C-alpha positions in Angstrom: 0.0 0.0 0.0 1.4 3.4 -1.0 0.4 6.8 0.4 -2.3 7.2 -2.3 -3.8 3.9 -1.5 -4.1 4.6 2.3 -7.8 4.5 3.3 -7.6 6.1 6.7 -5.7 9.0 8.2 -3.7 6.6 10.4 -2.6 4.6 7.4 -1.6 7.7 5.5 0.3 9.0 8.5 2.3 5.9 8.8 3.2 5.9 5.1 4.3 9.5 5.2 6.3 9.0 8.4 8.1 6.0 6.8 8.7 7.9 3.6 10.2 10.7 5.7 12.3 8.1 7.5 11.3 9.4 10.9 10.8 7.2 13.9 7.7 6.9 16.1 9.7 8.5 19.0 10.8 11.5 16.9 7.4 12.3 15.4 5.5 11.7 18.6 7.9 14.0 20.5 7.6 16.7 17.9 3.7 16.4 18.0 3.6 16.5 21.8 2.1 13.0 22.2 3.3 9.7 23.5 4.9 7.1 21.3 2.3 4.6 22.3 -0.6 6.9 21.3 1.0 7.5 17.9 1.6 3.8 17.4 -2.1 3.0 18.2 -3.2 5.8 15.8 -1.2 4.3 13.0 -2.5 0.8 13.8 -6.1 2.1 13.7 -6.7 1.4 17.4 -7.3 5.1 18.1 -9.2 7.3 15.6 -7.3 10.4 14.6 -10.2 12.8 14.4 -8.9 15.8 16.3 -7.9 18.7 14.2 -5.3 19.9 16.7 -3.6 16.4 16.7 -3.7 16.2 12.9 -2.1 19.6 12.5 0.5 18.8 15.2 1.4 15.6 13.4 1.5 17.2 10.0 3.9 19.9 11.3 6.0 17.1 12.8 6.2 15.5 9.4 6.6 18.8 7.6 3.6 18.2 5.4 0.3 20.1 5.0 -2.5 18.8 7.1 -4.5 18.3 3.9 -1.9 15.6 2.9 -3.1 13.5 5.9 -6.9 14.1 5.6 -7.5 14.0 1.9 -9.6 11.3 0.4 -7.9 8.2 -1.1 -7.8 7.9 -4.9 -10.2 7.1 -6.4 -12.6 8.9 -3.9 -15.5 6.8 -2.7 -18.7 7.4 -4.8 -16.9 9.9 -7.0 -18.7 9.1 -10.3 -19.5 12.3 -12.2 -18.4 14.4 -9.2 -14.9 14.7 -10.5 -15.9 16.3 -13.7 -18.2 18.7 -11.8 -15.3 19.7 -9.5 -13.1 20.3 -12.5 -15.8 22.6 -14.0 -16.1 24.5 -10.8 -12.3 24.8 -10.7 -12.2 26.4 -14.1 -15.0 28.8 -13.3 -13.3 29.9 -10.1 -10.0 30.4 -11.9 -11.6 32.5 -14.5 -13.5 34.6 -12.0 -10.4 35.2 -9.9 -8.6 36.5 -13.0 -11.5 38.8 -14.0 -12.3 36.7 -17.1 -15.4 34.8 -15.9 -16.7 34.2 -19.5 -20.4 34.1 -18.6 -23.5 36.0 -19.5 -24.8 39.3 -18.1 -28.0 38.4 -16.2 -30.4 40.7 -14.4 -29.9 40.9 -10.6 -33.4 39.5 -9.8 -32.7 36.4 -11.9 -29.3 35.9 -10.3 -30.8 36.3 -6.8 -33.3 33.5 -7.6 -30.5 31.2 -8.9 -28.2 31.9 -5.9 -31.1 31.3 -3.5 -32.0 28.0 -5.3 -28.3 27.0 -5.2 -28.0 27.6 -1.4 -31.3 25.8 -0.7 -30.3 22.8 -2.8 -26.9 22.6 -1.2 -28.1 22.8 2.4 -31.0 20.4 1.7 -28.3 17.8 0.6 -30.9 16.2 -1.6 -29.5 17.6 -4.9 -25.7 17.3 -4.8 -25.5 16.4 -8.5 -27.7 19.3 -9.5 -25.6 21.7 -7.4 -22.4 20.5 -9.1 -23.9 20.8 -12.5 -25.3 24.3 -12.1 -22.6 25.9 -10.0 -20.0 26.6 -12.7 -22.4 28.5 -14.9 -23.8 30.5 -11.9 -20.2 31.5 -10.9 -19.5 32.7 -14.4 -22.7 34.6 -14.9 -22.6 36.2 -11.5 -19.1 37.6 -11.9 -19.7 38.6 -15.5 -22.7 40.6 -14.3 -20.7 42.2 -11.6 -18.0 43.2 -14.1 -20.7 44.9 -16.3 -21.1 47.5 -13.6 -24.9 47.5 -13.0 -26.5 46.7 -9.6 -23.0 46.0 -8.3 -23.8 46.3 -4.6 -26.6 43.6 -4.5 -24.6 41.4 -6.9 -21.5 41.6 -4.6 -23.7 40.5 -1.7 -24.9 37.5 -3.7 -21.3 36.6 -4.5 -20.4 36.7 -0.8 -23.3 34.5 0.1 -22.6 32.0 -2.7 -18.8 31.8 -2.1 -19.0 31.7 1.7 -21.6 29.0 1.7 -22.6 26.9 -1.2 -19.4 26.9 -3.3 -16.9 25.9 -0.6 -19.5 23.8 1.1 -20.3 21.7 -2.0 -16.6 21.4 -2.7 -16.0 20.2 0.8 -18.7 17.5 0.6 -17.4 16.5 -2.9 -13.9 15.9 -1.4 -12.2 18.6 -3.3 -8.7 19.7 -2.2 -8.3 22.6 0.2 -6.6 24.9 -2.4 -9.7 24.8 -4.5 -12.0 25.6 -1.6 -9.6 28.5 -0.8 -10.2 29.9 -4.3 -13.9 30.1 -3.5 -13.5 31.8 -0.1 -11.0 34.2 -1.5 -13.7 35.3 -4.0 -16.1 35.8 -1.1 -13.5 37.9 0.7 -12.7 40.0 -2.4 -16.4 40.6 -3.0 -16.9 41.5 0.6 -14.1 44.0 0.5 -15.5 45.6 -2.6 -19.0 45.8 -0.9 -17.3 47.1 2.2 -20.2 46.5 4.7 -19.8 44.9 8.1 -22.3 42.1 7.2 -20.5 41.2 4.0 -17.1 41.2 5.7 -18.5 39.1 8.6 -20.1 36.5 6.2 -16.9 36.2 4.3 -14.8 35.7 7.4 -17.2 33.0 8.6 -17.1 31.3 5.2 -13.3 31.0 5.3 -13.2 29.5 8.7 -13.2 25.8 7.9 -10.7 26.2 5.1 -8.2 28.0 7.4 -8.8 25.4 10.2 -8.3 22.5 7.8 -5.0 24.1 6.7 -3.9 24.4 10.3 -3.9 28.2 10.1 -5.4 28.8 13.5 -3.7 32.2 14.1 -4.8 33.3 10.6 -8.4 32.3 11.4 -8.3 34.1 14.7 -6.9 37.3 13.0 -9.6 37.1 10.3 -12.3 36.9 13.0 -10.7 39.7 15.0 -10.8 42.0 12.0 -14.6 41.9 11.8 -16.9 44.0 13.9 -20.7 43.4 13.4 -23.1 45.9 15.0 -25.8 44.0 16.8 -28.7 46.2 16.1 -31.0 43.9 14.1 -32.0 40.2 14.4 -30.0 39.4 11.3 -26.8 41.1 12.6 -27.2 39.4 16.0 -27.4 36.0 14.2 -24.2 36.8 12.3 -22.5 38.0 15.5 -23.5 34.7 17.1 -22.0 32.6 14.3 -18.8 34.6 14.5 -18.7 34.0 18.3 -19.2 30.2 17.7 -16.3 30.4 15.2 -14.0 32.0 17.8 -14.8 29.3 20.2 -14.0 26.5 17.7 -10.7 28.2 16.7 -9.7 28.4 20.4 -10.5 24.7 20.9 -8.5 23.7 17.8 -5.6 25.9 18.8 -5.5 24.4 22.4 -6.5 27.6 24.1 -9.1 26.3 26.6 -9.2 29.7 28.4 -10.7 31.3 25.3 -13.4 28.8 24.6 -16.1 29.6 27.1 -16.7 33.4 26.7 -17.6 33.3 23.0 -19.7 30.2 23.5 -21.7 31.9 26.2 -22.1 35.0 24.1 -23.4 32.9 21.2 -25.9 31.0 23.4 -27.2 34.3 24.8 -27.7 35.7 21.3 -29.4 32.4 20.2 -31.9 32.7 23.0 -32.6 36.3 21.9 -33.0 35.6 18.2 -34.6 32.2 18.3 -34.3 29.8 15.4 -33.3 31.9 12.3 -31.6 31.7 9.0 -30.0 35.1 8.3 -27.3 34.9 5.6 -28.1 31.2 5.2 -26.3 30.4 8.5 -29.2 28.7 10.3 -28.2 30.3 13.6 -30.3 29.7 16.6 -30.4 27.6 19.8 -30.2 24.3 17.8 -27.2 25.4 15.7 -25.4 26.8 18.8 -25.9 23.4 20.4 -24.3 21.7 17.3 -21.3 24.0 17.6 -21.0 23.5 21.4 -20.9 19.7 20.7 -18.2 20.2 18.0 -16.1 22.4 20.3 -16.3 19.8 23.0 -15.2 17.1 20.5 -12.3 19.2 19.4 -11.3 19.8 23.0 -11.4 16.1 23.7 -14.3 16.1 26.1 -16.3 13.3 24.6 -18.6 12.8 27.6 -19.6 16.5 27.5 -20.2 16.2 23.7 -22.5 13.3 24.2 -24.4 15.1 27.0 -24.9 18.2 24.8 -26.0 16.0 21.8 -28.6 14.2 23.9 -30.2 17.5 24.9 -30.7 18.6 21.3 -33.4 18.1 18.7 -31.5 18.0 15.4 -34.7 18.0 13.3 -35.3 21.6 14.5 -32.4 22.8 12.4 -33.5 24.1 9.0 -30.7 22.4 7.0 -30.6 18.6 6.5 -26.8 18.9 5.9 -26.3 20.2 9.4 -28.6 17.6 10.8 -26.4 14.9 9.1 -23.3 16.5 10.7 -25.0 16.4 14.1 -25.3 12.6 13.8 -21.7 12.4 12.5 -20.4 14.3 15.5 -22.6 12.5 17.9 -21.3 9.2 16.5 -17.7 10.4 16.8 -18.3 11.2 20.5 -20.2 8.0 21.3 -17.4 5.9 19.7 -15.1 7.2 22.5 -17.4 6.1 25.3 -17.2 2.6 26.7 -20.4 0.6 26.1 -21.8 3.1 23.5 -20.2 1.7 20.3 -23.5 0.3 19.0 -25.1 3.7 19.5 -22.2 5.2 17.6 -22.9 2.9 14.6 -26.6 3.9 14.7 -25.7 7.6 14.8 -23.5 7.2 11.7 -26.2 5.2 10.0 -28.7 8.1 10.6 -26.2 10.5 9.2 -25.7 8.3 6.1 -29.4 8.1 5.5 -29.7 11.9 5.5 -26.5 12.5 3.4 -24.3 9.6 2.4 -21.5 11.9 1.2 -21.3 13.7 4.5 -20.3 10.3 5.9 -18.4 8.6 3.1 -16.3 11.7 2.3 -15.8 13.1 5.8 -12.2 12.2 6.9 -13.1 12.2 10.6 -16.2 10.0 10.1 -14.2 7.6 8.0 -11.5 7.4 10.7 -13.9 6.6 13.5 -15.8 4.1 11.4 -12.6 2.3 10.5 -11.7 2.1 14.2 -15.2 0.7 15.0 -14.9 -1.9 12.3 -11.6 -3.2 13.8 -13.5 -4.1 17.0 -16.9 -5.0 15.5 -18.7 -8.1 16.6 -20.4 -10.6 14.3 -23.9 -9.4 15.1 -26.5 -7.3 13.3 -24.8 -4.1 14.3 -21.5 -5.4 13.2 -22.9 -6.4 9.8 -24.5 -2.9 9.4 -21.2 -1.3 10.3 -19.2 -3.4 7.8 -21.6 -2.6 5.0 -21.4 1.1 5.8 -17.6 0.9 5.8 -17.7 -0.8 2.4 -19.9 2.0 1.0 -17.3 4.4 2.3 -14.5 2.5 0.5 -13.0 1.4 3.8 -11.7 -2.1 4.7 -14.6 -4.1 6.2 
């Protein structure tokens, strides 16, 4: 098995370490963990689904974190997705070079198309349709901006599209991080041209997961610190709440426990004031704040707390099925770390898969935990279901 064939993060880590001719002792020491933990990660006995650990190990091996978490080739369930990703790549490259090559379209028609694109992406029922329609929308939107009419509302549409649907669809499709970065840079550039607090805040939020996946924690923090959103409307309060949740997650990934609680508390207070909402297609409210609290607890390594948070939530209250699927993924990840809850973890992953197969099959953290569960699966009904799910994800069963 070479690096490209590795099906889990642990396998890829071991191949890269050996290619670098570094010992377990050296890499573990550089990453700040024990040799035994690193050995168990490589053997698949411990799931490597902590972003902070992945970044520490990538730094120890002098590779980008994306080298460890990228999907194997060929990606599971890729099919026509690869050609759609390539079409999006070409559209983003053209737009970033001010040569979008699309058609001039009235702002109202583009607003309808962007709204439909966001709705289709977050419903996670039309991934193929999103991939097919996205390149043309990118080209037409940026061609219309360049034409110089209705520029302000068109820039706002570009921020929404490239902070949400474009990088989000690319992430689910398993596209490399550099391509997702092209999308969020377009959002940032559009926000800077629009020069409004809301546009700048949405763009900063949109770039968060790309910066985190790249291990650029300080850059993510600086980006969030550069934005000030006045909290004088329900919409601006929802945006401020999402940015506060983002600050908490960055602190958890960056191993700054003292900076986690305050922004979380602020976000929860704002969520209680706004109720369930969907300003800027962020789905902010008490349910989403709970999802993020669970994700922060996971990143901080507090799996018992993550389970407790999850079991107090009603995921069906969230407006986006994609976020509901990620709730079940994160709940499954937390349950897998709790003695006696492995069967519940399998059921959680299965619920996520039923909502959105790609958010399981192409999620590096979900794949890592499923592979670990398979290694200990019993030969019963739950074990059979787990092995079938692993097979669908392209993992050893």
